[in-house]
PDB file with SEQRES, HELIX, SHEET and CRYST1 records, atoms N, CA, C and O in Angstrom:
SEQRES   1 A   82  UNK UNK UNK UNK UNK UNK UNK UNK UNK UNK UNK UNK UNK          
SEQRES   2 A   82  UNK UNK UNK UNK UNK UNK UNK UNK UNK UNK UNK UNK UNK          
SEQRES   3 A   82  UNK UNK UNK UNK UNK UNK UNK UNK UNK UNK UNK UNK UNK          
SEQRES   4 A   82  UNK UNK UNK UNK UNK UNK UNK UNK UNK UNK UNK UNK UNK          
SEQRES   5 A   82  UNK UNK UNK UNK UNK UNK UNK UNK UNK UNK UNK UNK UNK          
SEQRES   6 A   82  UNK UNK UNK UNK UNK UNK UNK UNK UNK UNK UNK UNK UNK          
SEQRES   7 A   82  UNK UNK UNK UNK                                              
HELIX    1 AA1 UNK A    3  UNK A    5  5                                   3    
HELIX    2 AA2 UNK A   10  UNK A   12  5                                   3    
SHEET    1 AA1 3 UNK A  16  UNK A  18  0                                        
SHEET    2 AA1 3 UNK A  35  UNK A  38 -1                                        
SHEET    3 AA1 3 UNK A  60  UNK A  63 -1                                        
CRYST1    1.000    1.000    1.000  90.00  90.00  90.00 P 1           1          
ATOM      1  N   UNK A   1      -5.663  21.172  -8.015  1.00  0.00           N  
ATOM      2  CA  UNK A   1      -6.622  20.134  -7.501  1.00  0.00           C  
ATOM      3  C   UNK A   1      -6.806  20.306  -6.020  1.00  0.00           C  
ATOM      4  O   UNK A   1      -5.826  20.477  -5.295  1.00  0.00           O  
ATOM      5  N   UNK A   2      -8.049  20.267  -5.540  1.00  0.00           N  
ATOM      6  CA  UNK A   2      -8.290  20.449  -4.146  1.00  0.00           C  
ATOM      7  C   UNK A   2      -8.231  19.073  -3.409  1.00  0.00           C  
ATOM      8  O   UNK A   2      -8.429  18.021  -4.018  1.00  0.00           O  
ATOM      9  N   UNK A   3      -7.955  19.123  -2.097  1.00  0.00           N  
ATOM     10  CA  UNK A   3      -7.818  17.901  -1.351  1.00  0.00           C  
ATOM     11  C   UNK A   3      -9.074  16.952  -1.507  1.00  0.00           C  
ATOM     12  O   UNK A   3      -8.935  15.729  -1.497  1.00  0.00           O  
ATOM     13  N   UNK A   4     -10.185  17.504  -1.638  1.00  0.00           N  
ATOM     14  CA  UNK A   4     -11.401  16.652  -1.882  1.00  0.00           C  
ATOM     15  C   UNK A   4     -11.356  15.981  -3.280  1.00  0.00           C  
ATOM     16  O   UNK A   4     -11.993  14.952  -3.504  1.00  0.00           O  
ATOM     17  N   UNK A   5     -10.658  16.535  -4.127  1.00  0.00           N  
ATOM     18  CA  UNK A   5     -10.629  15.914  -5.499  1.00  0.00           C  
ATOM     19  C   UNK A   5      -9.587  14.820  -5.749  1.00  0.00           C  
ATOM     20  O   UNK A   5      -9.578  14.160  -6.789  1.00  0.00           O  
ATOM     21  N   UNK A   6      -8.667  14.648  -4.704  1.00  0.00           N  
ATOM     22  CA  UNK A   6      -7.720  13.630  -4.892  1.00  0.00           C  
ATOM     23  C   UNK A   6      -8.394  12.334  -4.808  1.00  0.00           C  
ATOM     24  O   UNK A   6      -9.176  12.073  -3.894  1.00  0.00           O  
ATOM     25  N   UNK A   7      -8.063  11.413  -5.870  1.00  0.00           N  
ATOM     26  CA  UNK A   7      -8.570  10.051  -5.843  1.00  0.00           C  
ATOM     27  C   UNK A   7      -7.957   9.145  -4.817  1.00  0.00           C  
ATOM     28  O   UNK A   7      -8.565   8.171  -4.375  1.00  0.00           O  
ATOM     29  N   UNK A   8      -6.695   9.490  -4.430  1.00  0.00           N  
ATOM     30  CA  UNK A   8      -5.852   8.626  -3.398  1.00  0.00           C  
ATOM     31  C   UNK A   8      -5.984   9.206  -1.961  1.00  0.00           C  
ATOM     32  O   UNK A   8      -4.999   9.128  -1.227  1.00  0.00           O  
ATOM     33  N   UNK A   9      -7.079   9.758  -1.525  1.00  0.00           N  
ATOM     34  CA  UNK A   9      -7.127  10.270  -0.256  1.00  0.00           C  
ATOM     35  C   UNK A   9      -7.525   9.093   0.763  1.00  0.00           C  
ATOM     36  O   UNK A   9      -7.986   8.033   0.339  1.00  0.00           O  
ATOM     37  N   UNK A  10      -7.330   9.328   2.065  1.00  0.00           N  
ATOM     38  CA  UNK A  10      -7.732   8.275   3.022  1.00  0.00           C  
ATOM     39  C   UNK A  10      -9.097   7.744   2.985  1.00  0.00           C  
ATOM     40  O   UNK A  10      -9.297   6.564   3.272  1.00  0.00           O  
ATOM     41  N   UNK A  11     -10.060   8.541   2.650  1.00  0.00           N  
ATOM     42  CA  UNK A  11     -11.509   8.033   2.757  1.00  0.00           C  
ATOM     43  C   UNK A  11     -11.719   7.048   1.604  1.00  0.00           C  
ATOM     44  O   UNK A  11     -12.669   6.268   1.661  1.00  0.00           O  
ATOM     45  N   UNK A  12     -10.909   7.045   0.593  1.00  0.00           N  
ATOM     46  CA  UNK A  12     -11.032   5.991  -0.459  1.00  0.00           C  
ATOM     47  C   UNK A  12     -10.143   4.864  -0.456  1.00  0.00           C  
ATOM     48  O   UNK A  12     -10.008   4.082  -1.397  1.00  0.00           O  
ATOM     49  N   UNK A  13      -9.462   4.808   0.791  1.00  0.00           N  
ATOM     50  CA  UNK A  13      -8.386   3.752   0.788  1.00  0.00           C  
ATOM     51  C   UNK A  13      -8.944   2.464   1.725  1.00  0.00           C  
ATOM     52  O   UNK A  13      -9.648   2.580   2.728  1.00  0.00           O  
ATOM     53  N   UNK A  14      -8.524   1.405   1.229  1.00  0.00           N  
ATOM     54  CA  UNK A  14      -8.891   0.100   1.883  1.00  0.00           C  
ATOM     55  C   UNK A  14      -8.375   0.093   3.434  1.00  0.00           C  
ATOM     56  O   UNK A  14      -9.035  -0.523   4.271  1.00  0.00           O  
ATOM     57  N   UNK A  15      -7.309   0.717   3.764  1.00  0.00           N  
ATOM     58  CA  UNK A  15      -6.762   0.744   5.125  1.00  0.00           C  
ATOM     59  C   UNK A  15      -7.513   1.755   6.094  1.00  0.00           C  
ATOM     60  O   UNK A  15      -7.324   1.749   7.311  1.00  0.00           O  
ATOM     61  N   UNK A  16      -8.302   2.546   5.505  1.00  0.00           N  
ATOM     62  CA  UNK A  16      -8.908   3.627   6.398  1.00  0.00           C  
ATOM     63  C   UNK A  16     -10.345   3.179   6.815  1.00  0.00           C  
ATOM     64  O   UNK A  16     -11.113   2.649   6.012  1.00  0.00           O  
ATOM     65  N   UNK A  17     -10.675   3.433   8.166  1.00  0.00           N  
ATOM     66  CA  UNK A  17     -11.934   3.126   8.711  1.00  0.00           C  
ATOM     67  C   UNK A  17     -12.472   4.329   9.432  1.00  0.00           C  
ATOM     68  O   UNK A  17     -11.912   4.802  10.421  1.00  0.00           O  
ATOM     69  N   UNK A  18     -13.640   4.838   8.877  1.00  0.00           N  
ATOM     70  CA  UNK A  18     -14.243   5.950   9.491  1.00  0.00           C  
ATOM     71  C   UNK A  18     -14.735   5.782  10.914  1.00  0.00           C  
ATOM     72  O   UNK A  18     -15.391   4.819  11.310  1.00  0.00           O  
ATOM     73  N   UNK A  19     -14.333   6.863  11.672  1.00  0.00           N  
ATOM     74  CA  UNK A  19     -14.785   6.897  13.064  1.00  0.00           C  
ATOM     75  C   UNK A  19     -15.363   8.122  13.470  1.00  0.00           C  
ATOM     76  O   UNK A  19     -14.680   9.125  13.676  1.00  0.00           O  
ATOM     77  N   UNK A  20     -16.622   8.083  13.597  1.00  0.00           N  
ATOM     78  CA  UNK A  20     -17.417   9.358  14.017  1.00  0.00           C  
ATOM     79  C   UNK A  20     -16.964   9.784  15.356  1.00  0.00           C  
ATOM     80  O   UNK A  20     -16.769   9.008  16.292  1.00  0.00           O  
ATOM     81  N   UNK A  21     -16.803  11.123  15.391  1.00  0.00           N  
ATOM     82  CA  UNK A  21     -16.729  11.765  16.768  1.00  0.00           C  
ATOM     83  C   UNK A  21     -15.370  11.726  17.368  1.00  0.00           C  
ATOM     84  O   UNK A  21     -15.293  11.851  18.591  1.00  0.00           O  
ATOM     85  N   UNK A  22     -14.224  11.560  16.626  1.00  0.00           N  
ATOM     86  CA  UNK A  22     -12.901  11.597  17.139  1.00  0.00           C  
ATOM     87  C   UNK A  22     -11.953  12.469  16.299  1.00  0.00           C  
ATOM     88  O   UNK A  22     -12.115  12.530  15.081  1.00  0.00           O  
ATOM     89  N   UNK A  23     -10.935  13.169  16.934  1.00  0.00           N  
ATOM     90  CA  UNK A  23     -10.090  13.960  16.208  1.00  0.00           C  
ATOM     91  C   UNK A  23      -8.754  13.388  16.328  1.00  0.00           C  
ATOM     92  O   UNK A  23      -8.728  12.234  16.758  1.00  0.00           O  
ATOM     93  N   UNK A  24      -7.616  13.949  16.038  1.00  0.00           N  
ATOM     94  CA  UNK A  24      -6.331  13.452  16.088  1.00  0.00           C  
ATOM     95  C   UNK A  24      -5.982  13.033  17.446  1.00  0.00           C  
ATOM     96  O   UNK A  24      -5.213  12.079  17.561  1.00  0.00           O  
ATOM     97  N   UNK A  25      -6.432  13.606  18.476  1.00  0.00           N  
ATOM     98  CA  UNK A  25      -6.142  13.234  19.923  1.00  0.00           C  
ATOM     99  C   UNK A  25      -7.123  12.412  20.598  1.00  0.00           C  
ATOM    100  O   UNK A  25      -7.130  12.289  21.823  1.00  0.00           O  
ATOM    101  N   UNK A  26      -8.065  11.769  19.720  1.00  0.00           N  
ATOM    102  CA  UNK A  26      -9.149  10.959  20.155  1.00  0.00           C  
ATOM    103  C   UNK A  26     -10.132  11.647  21.056  1.00  0.00           C  
ATOM    104  O   UNK A  26     -10.734  11.020  21.928  1.00  0.00           O  
ATOM    105  N   UNK A  27     -10.308  12.997  20.841  1.00  0.00           N  
ATOM    106  CA  UNK A  27     -11.173  13.859  21.596  1.00  0.00           C  
ATOM    107  C   UNK A  27     -12.559  13.909  20.840  1.00  0.00           C  
ATOM    108  O   UNK A  27     -12.599  13.899  19.609  1.00  0.00           O  
ATOM    109  N   UNK A  28     -13.644  13.959  21.588  1.00  0.00           N  
ATOM    110  CA  UNK A  28     -14.956  14.007  20.876  1.00  0.00           C  
ATOM    111  C   UNK A  28     -15.077  15.303  20.120  1.00  0.00           C  
ATOM    112  O   UNK A  28     -14.709  16.362  20.628  1.00  0.00           O  
ATOM    113  N   UNK A  29     -15.617  15.226  18.849  1.00  0.00           N  
ATOM    114  CA  UNK A  29     -16.005  16.274  18.004  1.00  0.00           C  
ATOM    115  C   UNK A  29     -17.365  16.090  17.395  1.00  0.00           C  
ATOM    116  O   UNK A  29     -18.028  15.094  17.681  1.00  0.00           O  
ATOM    117  N   UNK A  30     -17.798  16.984  16.589  1.00  0.00           N  
ATOM    118  CA  UNK A  30     -19.002  16.770  15.788  1.00  0.00           C  
ATOM    119  C   UNK A  30     -19.047  15.570  14.905  1.00  0.00           C  
ATOM    120  O   UNK A  30     -18.079  15.305  14.192  1.00  0.00           O  
ATOM    121  N   UNK A  31     -20.115  14.834  14.912  1.00  0.00           N  
ATOM    122  CA  UNK A  31     -20.274  13.600  13.938  1.00  0.00           C  
ATOM    123  C   UNK A  31     -20.064  13.952  12.511  1.00  0.00           C  
ATOM    124  O   UNK A  31     -19.767  13.071  11.704  1.00  0.00           O  
ATOM    125  N   UNK A  32     -20.204  15.202  12.153  1.00  0.00           N  
ATOM    126  CA  UNK A  32     -20.046  15.609  10.776  1.00  0.00           C  
ATOM    127  C   UNK A  32     -18.438  15.642  10.330  1.00  0.00           C  
ATOM    128  O   UNK A  32     -18.027  15.578   9.171  1.00  0.00           O  
ATOM    129  N   UNK A  33     -17.764  15.739  11.343  1.00  0.00           N  
ATOM    130  CA  UNK A  33     -16.259  15.760  11.037  1.00  0.00           C  
ATOM    131  C   UNK A  33     -15.776  14.352  10.592  1.00  0.00           C  
ATOM    132  O   UNK A  33     -16.158  13.356  11.207  1.00  0.00           O  
ATOM    133  N   UNK A  34     -14.958  14.266   9.552  1.00  0.00           N  
ATOM    134  CA  UNK A  34     -14.550  13.032   8.965  1.00  0.00           C  
ATOM    135  C   UNK A  34     -13.236  12.540   9.321  1.00  0.00           C  
ATOM    136  O   UNK A  34     -12.292  12.788   8.571  1.00  0.00           O  
ATOM    137  N   UNK A  35     -13.064  11.848  10.418  1.00  0.00           N  
ATOM    138  CA  UNK A  35     -11.913  11.229  10.897  1.00  0.00           C  
ATOM    139  C   UNK A  35     -11.924   9.654  10.714  1.00  0.00           C  
ATOM    140  O   UNK A  35     -12.999   9.067  10.595  1.00  0.00           O  
ATOM    141  N   UNK A  36     -10.857   9.057  10.695  1.00  0.00           N  
ATOM    142  CA  UNK A  36     -10.884   7.593  10.647  1.00  0.00           C  
ATOM    143  C   UNK A  36      -9.567   7.070  11.140  1.00  0.00           C  
ATOM    144  O   UNK A  36      -8.571   7.784  11.260  1.00  0.00           O  
ATOM    145  N   UNK A  37      -9.611   5.718  11.436  1.00  0.00           N  
ATOM    146  CA  UNK A  37      -8.286   5.026  11.817  1.00  0.00           C  
ATOM    147  C   UNK A  37      -7.623   4.429  10.565  1.00  0.00           C  
ATOM    148  O   UNK A  37      -8.278   3.834   9.709  1.00  0.00           O  
ATOM    149  N   UNK A  38      -6.315   4.612  10.495  1.00  0.00           N  
ATOM    150  CA  UNK A  38      -5.531   3.915   9.478  1.00  0.00           C  
ATOM    151  C   UNK A  38      -5.039   2.513   9.861  1.00  0.00           C  
ATOM    152  O   UNK A  38      -4.234   2.416  10.787  1.00  0.00           O  
ATOM    153  N   UNK A  39      -5.449   1.469   9.240  1.00  0.00           N  
ATOM    154  CA  UNK A  39      -5.084   0.171   9.614  1.00  0.00           C  
ATOM    155  C   UNK A  39      -4.009  -0.408   8.764  1.00  0.00           C  
ATOM    156  O   UNK A  39      -3.837  -1.627   8.734  1.00  0.00           O  
ATOM    157  N   UNK A  40      -3.263   0.435   8.058  1.00  0.00           N  
ATOM    158  CA  UNK A  40      -2.165   0.006   7.264  1.00  0.00           C  
ATOM    159  C   UNK A  40      -1.102  -0.825   8.027  1.00  0.00           C  
ATOM    160  O   UNK A  40      -0.592  -1.820   7.510  1.00  0.00           O  
ATOM    161  N   UNK A  41      -0.804  -0.422   9.183  1.00  0.00           N  
ATOM    162  CA  UNK A  41       0.228  -0.961   9.991  1.00  0.00           C  
ATOM    163  C   UNK A  41      -0.354  -1.421  11.457  1.00  0.00           C  
ATOM    164  O   UNK A  41      -1.409  -0.904  11.823  1.00  0.00           O  
ATOM    165  N   UNK A  42       0.239  -2.285  12.226  1.00  0.00           N  
ATOM    166  CA  UNK A  42      -0.298  -2.662  13.415  1.00  0.00           C  
ATOM    167  C   UNK A  42      -0.474  -1.429  14.485  1.00  0.00           C  
ATOM    168  O   UNK A  42       0.179  -0.392  14.364  1.00  0.00           O  
ATOM    169  N   UNK A  43      -1.292  -1.614  15.401  1.00  0.00           N  
ATOM    170  CA  UNK A  43      -1.422  -0.562  16.424  1.00  0.00           C  
ATOM    171  C   UNK A  43      -0.098  -0.396  17.139  1.00  0.00           C  
ATOM    172  O   UNK A  43       0.735  -1.299  17.207  1.00  0.00           O  
ATOM    173  N   UNK A  44       0.053   0.826  17.677  1.00  0.00           N  
ATOM    174  CA  UNK A  44       1.326   1.113  18.418  1.00  0.00           C  
ATOM    175  C   UNK A  44       1.041   1.288  20.001  1.00  0.00           C  
ATOM    176  O   UNK A  44      -0.071   1.644  20.390  1.00  0.00           O  
ATOM    177  N   UNK A  45       2.028   1.039  20.828  1.00  0.00           N  
ATOM    178  CA  UNK A  45       1.808   1.090  22.205  1.00  0.00           C  
ATOM    179  C   UNK A  45       2.053   2.589  22.584  1.00  0.00           C  
ATOM    180  O   UNK A  45       3.127   3.154  22.381  1.00  0.00           O  
ATOM    181  N   UNK A  46       0.947   3.186  23.158  1.00  0.00           N  
ATOM    182  CA  UNK A  46       1.005   4.554  23.551  1.00  0.00           C  
ATOM    183  C   UNK A  46       1.835   4.815  24.756  1.00  0.00           C  
ATOM    184  O   UNK A  46       2.721   5.668  24.707  1.00  0.00           O  
ATOM    185  N   UNK A  47       1.594   4.113  25.860  1.00  0.00           N  
ATOM    186  CA  UNK A  47       2.338   4.399  27.045  1.00  0.00           C  
ATOM    187  C   UNK A  47       2.655   2.999  27.703  1.00  0.00           C  
ATOM    188  O   UNK A  47       1.751   2.278  28.125  1.00  0.00           O  
ATOM    189  N   UNK A  48       3.890   2.679  27.762  1.00  0.00           N  
ATOM    190  CA  UNK A  48       4.354   1.388  28.417  1.00  0.00           C  
ATOM    191  C   UNK A  48       3.855   1.381  29.896  1.00  0.00           C  
ATOM    192  O   UNK A  48       3.750   2.423  30.543  1.00  0.00           O  
ATOM    193  N   UNK A  49       3.567   0.203  30.371  1.00  0.00           N  
ATOM    194  CA  UNK A  49       3.114  -0.078  31.660  1.00  0.00           C  
ATOM    195  C   UNK A  49       4.219   0.413  32.790  1.00  0.00           C  
ATOM    196  O   UNK A  49       5.394   0.046  32.765  1.00  0.00           O  
ATOM    197  N   UNK A  50       3.747   1.161  33.629  1.00  0.00           N  
ATOM    198  CA  UNK A  50       4.592   1.530  34.805  1.00  0.00           C  
ATOM    199  C   UNK A  50       3.865   1.293  36.070  1.00  0.00           C  
ATOM    200  O   UNK A  50       2.819   1.902  36.296  1.00  0.00           O  
ATOM    201  N   UNK A  51       4.349   0.462  36.886  1.00  0.00           N  
ATOM    202  CA  UNK A  51       3.790   0.206  38.299  1.00  0.00           C  
ATOM    203  C   UNK A  51       2.350   0.183  38.318  1.00  0.00           C  
ATOM    204  O   UNK A  51       1.747   1.078  38.911  1.00  0.00           O  
ATOM    205  N   UNK A  52       1.730  -0.758  37.724  1.00  0.00           N  
ATOM    206  CA  UNK A  52       0.177  -0.851  37.866  1.00  0.00           C  
ATOM    207  C   UNK A  52      -0.574  -0.049  36.779  1.00  0.00           C  
ATOM    208  O   UNK A  52      -1.796  -0.196  36.752  1.00  0.00           O  
ATOM    209  N   UNK A  53      -0.013   0.764  35.897  1.00  0.00           N  
ATOM    210  CA  UNK A  53      -0.811   1.420  34.986  1.00  0.00           C  
ATOM    211  C   UNK A  53      -1.100   0.622  33.735  1.00  0.00           C  
ATOM    212  O   UNK A  53      -0.282  -0.202  33.327  1.00  0.00           O  
ATOM    213  N   UNK A  54      -2.329   0.865  33.074  1.00  0.00           N  
ATOM    214  CA  UNK A  54      -2.627   0.122  31.948  1.00  0.00           C  
ATOM    215  C   UNK A  54      -1.943   0.631  30.729  1.00  0.00           C  
ATOM    216  O   UNK A  54      -1.773   1.838  30.557  1.00  0.00           O  
ATOM    217  N   UNK A  55      -1.566  -0.231  29.919  1.00  0.00           N  
ATOM    218  CA  UNK A  55      -1.011   0.147  28.587  1.00  0.00           C  
ATOM    219  C   UNK A  55      -2.150   0.403  27.583  1.00  0.00           C  
ATOM    220  O   UNK A  55      -3.229  -0.182  27.685  1.00  0.00           O  
ATOM    221  N   UNK A  56      -1.895   1.246  26.661  1.00  0.00           N  
ATOM    222  CA  UNK A  56      -2.910   1.512  25.613  1.00  0.00           C  
ATOM    223  C   UNK A  56      -2.412   1.367  24.277  1.00  0.00           C  
ATOM    224  O   UNK A  56      -1.237   1.668  24.065  1.00  0.00           O  
ATOM    225  N   UNK A  57      -3.143   0.945  23.340  1.00  0.00           N  
ATOM    226  CA  UNK A  57      -2.737   0.814  21.892  1.00  0.00           C  
ATOM    227  C   UNK A  57      -3.550   1.645  21.104  1.00  0.00           C  
ATOM    228  O   UNK A  57      -4.724   1.835  21.421  1.00  0.00           O  
ATOM    229  N   UNK A  58      -3.014   2.196  20.040  1.00  0.00           N  
ATOM    230  CA  UNK A  58      -3.676   3.009  19.150  1.00  0.00           C  
ATOM    231  C   UNK A  58      -3.245   2.909  17.596  1.00  0.00           C  
ATOM    232  O   UNK A  58      -2.155   2.498  17.197  1.00  0.00           O  
ATOM    233  N   UNK A  59      -4.196   3.314  16.890  1.00  0.00           N  
ATOM    234  CA  UNK A  59      -3.990   3.373  15.358  1.00  0.00           C  
ATOM    235  C   UNK A  59      -3.864   4.920  15.039  1.00  0.00           C  
ATOM    236  O   UNK A  59      -4.364   5.742  15.806  1.00  0.00           O  
ATOM    237  N   UNK A  60      -3.240   5.273  13.983  1.00  0.00           N  
ATOM    238  CA  UNK A  60      -3.216   6.656  13.615  1.00  0.00           C  
ATOM    239  C   UNK A  60      -4.629   7.199  13.206  1.00  0.00           C  
ATOM    240  O   UNK A  60      -5.339   6.564  12.426  1.00  0.00           O  
ATOM    241  N   UNK A  61      -4.988   8.309  13.718  1.00  0.00           N  
ATOM    242  CA  UNK A  61      -6.295   8.954  13.401  1.00  0.00           C  
ATOM    243  C   UNK A  61      -6.051   9.989  12.252  1.00  0.00           C  
ATOM    244  O   UNK A  61      -5.318  10.957  12.455  1.00  0.00           O  
ATOM    245  N   UNK A  62      -6.658   9.789  11.055  1.00  0.00           N  
ATOM    246  CA  UNK A  62      -6.398  10.624   9.855  1.00  0.00           C  
ATOM    247  C   UNK A  62      -7.669  11.329   9.396  1.00  0.00           C  
ATOM    248  O   UNK A  62      -8.758  10.785   9.580  1.00  0.00           O  
ATOM    249  N   UNK A  63      -7.580  12.409   8.862  1.00  0.00           N  
ATOM    250  CA  UNK A  63      -8.671  13.085   8.189  1.00  0.00           C  
ATOM    251  C   UNK A  63      -9.077  12.321   6.996  1.00  0.00           C  
ATOM    252  O   UNK A  63      -8.254  11.564   6.482  1.00  0.00           O  
ATOM    253  N   UNK A  64     -10.248  12.440   6.509  1.00  0.00           N  
ATOM    254  CA  UNK A  64     -10.610  11.750   5.298  1.00  0.00           C  
ATOM    255  C   UNK A  64      -9.925  12.235   4.137  1.00  0.00           C  
ATOM    256  O   UNK A  64      -9.726  11.479   3.186  1.00  0.00           O  
ATOM    257  N   UNK A  65      -9.515  13.529   4.129  1.00  0.00           N  
ATOM    258  CA  UNK A  65      -8.770  14.000   2.987  1.00  0.00           C  
ATOM    259  C   UNK A  65      -7.331  13.959   3.000  1.00  0.00           C  
ATOM    260  O   UNK A  65      -6.687  14.534   2.122  1.00  0.00           O  
ATOM    261  N   UNK A  66      -6.726  13.256   4.028  1.00  0.00           N  
ATOM    262  CA  UNK A  66      -5.326  13.052   4.120  1.00  0.00           C  
ATOM    263  C   UNK A  66      -4.877  12.083   3.081  1.00  0.00           C  
ATOM    264  O   UNK A  66      -5.697  11.379   2.491  1.00  0.00           O  
ATOM    265  N   UNK A  67      -3.610  12.027   2.842  1.00  0.00           N  
ATOM    266  CA  UNK A  67      -3.152  10.842   1.777  1.00  0.00           C  
ATOM    267  C   UNK A  67      -1.740  10.559   2.220  1.00  0.00           C  
ATOM    268  O   UNK A  67      -1.076  11.226   3.015  1.00  0.00           O  
ATOM    269  N   UNK A  68      -1.371   9.417   1.553  1.00  0.00           N  
ATOM    270  CA  UNK A  68       0.042   8.975   1.796  1.00  0.00           C  
ATOM    271  C   UNK A  68       0.454   8.010   0.677  1.00  0.00           C  
ATOM    272  O   UNK A  68      -0.348   7.706  -0.206  1.00  0.00           O  
ATOM    273  N   UNK A  69       1.617   7.563   0.711  1.00  0.00           N  
ATOM    274  CA  UNK A  69       2.133   6.622  -0.407  1.00  0.00           C  
ATOM    275  C   UNK A  69       1.741   5.207  -0.234  1.00  0.00           C  
ATOM    276  O   UNK A  69       2.225   4.368  -0.992  1.00  0.00           O  
ATOM    277  N   UNK A  70       0.887   4.856   0.717  1.00  0.00           N  
ATOM    278  CA  UNK A  70       0.475   3.472   0.910  1.00  0.00           C  
ATOM    279  C   UNK A  70      -0.989   3.243   0.399  1.00  0.00           C  
ATOM    280  O   UNK A  70      -1.525   2.152   0.591  1.00  0.00           O  
ATOM    281  N   UNK A  71      -1.582   4.166  -0.190  1.00  0.00           N  
ATOM    282  CA  UNK A  71      -2.919   4.135  -0.624  1.00  0.00           C  
ATOM    283  C   UNK A  71      -3.227   2.831  -1.468  1.00  0.00           C  
ATOM    284  O   UNK A  71      -2.427   2.444  -2.320  1.00  0.00           O  
ATOM    285  N   UNK A  72      -4.370   2.189  -1.215  1.00  0.00           N  
ATOM    286  CA  UNK A  72      -4.829   1.100  -1.985  1.00  0.00           C  
ATOM    287  C   UNK A  72      -6.323   1.304  -2.173  1.00  0.00           C  
ATOM    288  O   UNK A  72      -6.952   1.751  -1.215  1.00  0.00           O  
ATOM    289  N   UNK A  73      -6.968   1.020  -3.324  1.00  0.00           N  
ATOM    290  CA  UNK A  73      -8.428   1.232  -3.484  1.00  0.00           C  
ATOM    291  C   UNK A  73      -9.144   0.258  -2.535  1.00  0.00           C  
ATOM    292  O   UNK A  73      -8.604  -0.797  -2.202  1.00  0.00           O  
ATOM    293  N   UNK A  74     -10.356   0.617  -2.105  1.00  0.00           N  
ATOM    294  CA  UNK A  74     -11.139  -0.237  -1.161  1.00  0.00           C  
ATOM    295  C   UNK A  74     -11.494  -1.583  -1.714  1.00  0.00           C  
ATOM    296  O   UNK A  74     -11.715  -2.515  -0.940  1.00  0.00           O  
ATOM    297  N   UNK A  75     -11.560  -1.731  -2.994  1.00  0.00           N  
ATOM    298  CA  UNK A  75     -11.930  -3.017  -3.596  1.00  0.00           C  
ATOM    299  C   UNK A  75     -10.577  -3.851  -3.947  1.00  0.00           C  
ATOM    300  O   UNK A  75     -10.670  -4.887  -4.605  1.00  0.00           O  
ATOM    301  N   UNK A  76      -9.403  -3.404  -3.522  1.00  0.00           N  
ATOM    302  CA  UNK A  76      -8.217  -4.097  -3.824  1.00  0.00           C  
ATOM    303  C   UNK A  76      -8.175  -5.420  -3.093  1.00  0.00           C  
ATOM    304  O   UNK A  76      -8.746  -5.545  -2.009  1.00  0.00           O  
ATOM    305  N   UNK A  77      -7.495  -6.436  -3.678  1.00  0.00           N  
ATOM    306  CA  UNK A  77      -7.359  -7.715  -2.959  1.00  0.00           C  
ATOM    307  C   UNK A  77      -6.244  -7.574  -1.870  1.00  0.00           C  
ATOM    308  O   UNK A  77      -5.174  -7.002  -2.078  1.00  0.00           O  
ATOM    309  N   UNK A  78      -6.613  -8.164  -0.667  1.00  0.00           N  
ATOM    310  CA  UNK A  78      -5.504  -8.185   0.255  1.00  0.00           C  
ATOM    311  C   UNK A  78      -4.293  -8.864  -0.190  1.00  0.00           C  
ATOM    312  O   UNK A  78      -4.384  -9.774  -1.013  1.00  0.00           O  
ATOM    313  N   UNK A  79      -3.110  -8.482   0.305  1.00  0.00           N  
ATOM    314  CA  UNK A  79      -1.935  -9.210   0.057  1.00  0.00           C  
ATOM    315  C   UNK A  79      -1.501 -10.110   1.147  1.00  0.00           C  
ATOM    316  O   UNK A  79      -1.052  -9.588   2.167  1.00  0.00           O  
ATOM    317  N   UNK A  80      -1.582 -11.434   1.056  1.00  0.00           N  
ATOM    318  CA  UNK A  80      -1.215 -12.376   2.146  1.00  0.00           C  
ATOM    319  C   UNK A  80       0.188 -12.673   2.143  1.00  0.00           C  
ATOM    320  O   UNK A  80       0.875 -12.687   1.121  1.00  0.00           O  
ATOM    321  N   UNK A  81       0.626 -12.922   3.368  1.00  0.00           N  
ATOM    322  CA  UNK A  81       2.198 -13.310   3.448  1.00  0.00           C  
ATOM    323  C   UNK A  81       2.212 -14.752   2.924  1.00  0.00           C  
ATOM    324  O   UNK A  81       1.253 -15.518   3.015  1.00  0.00           O  
ATOM    325  N   UNK A  82       3.442 -15.056   2.345  1.00  0.00           N  
ATOM    326  CA  UNK A  82       3.722 -16.349   1.881  1.00  0.00           C  
ATOM    327  C   UNK A  82       4.147 -17.363   3.017  1.00  0.00           C  
ATOM    328  O   UNK A  82       4.418 -18.530   2.733  1.00  0.00           O  
TER     329      UNK A  82                                                      
END                                                                             
């Protein structure tokens, strides 16, 4: 099975949001490249503030053909905390 044939890849997951023009290091690339943000978990702090510097938050940037054990179909109902 090729990566494009996997039914449980990022591009078909409810947690993945397509983002044109970014790679894993958030660098500009061709709009045809298929990268996206994974929203499964909250953003993480990239660099803590040090004497007047800005902190930045980020989400994992994943290829559309990546996959993990947290995959949910795009039409899945959200699970709300009790």
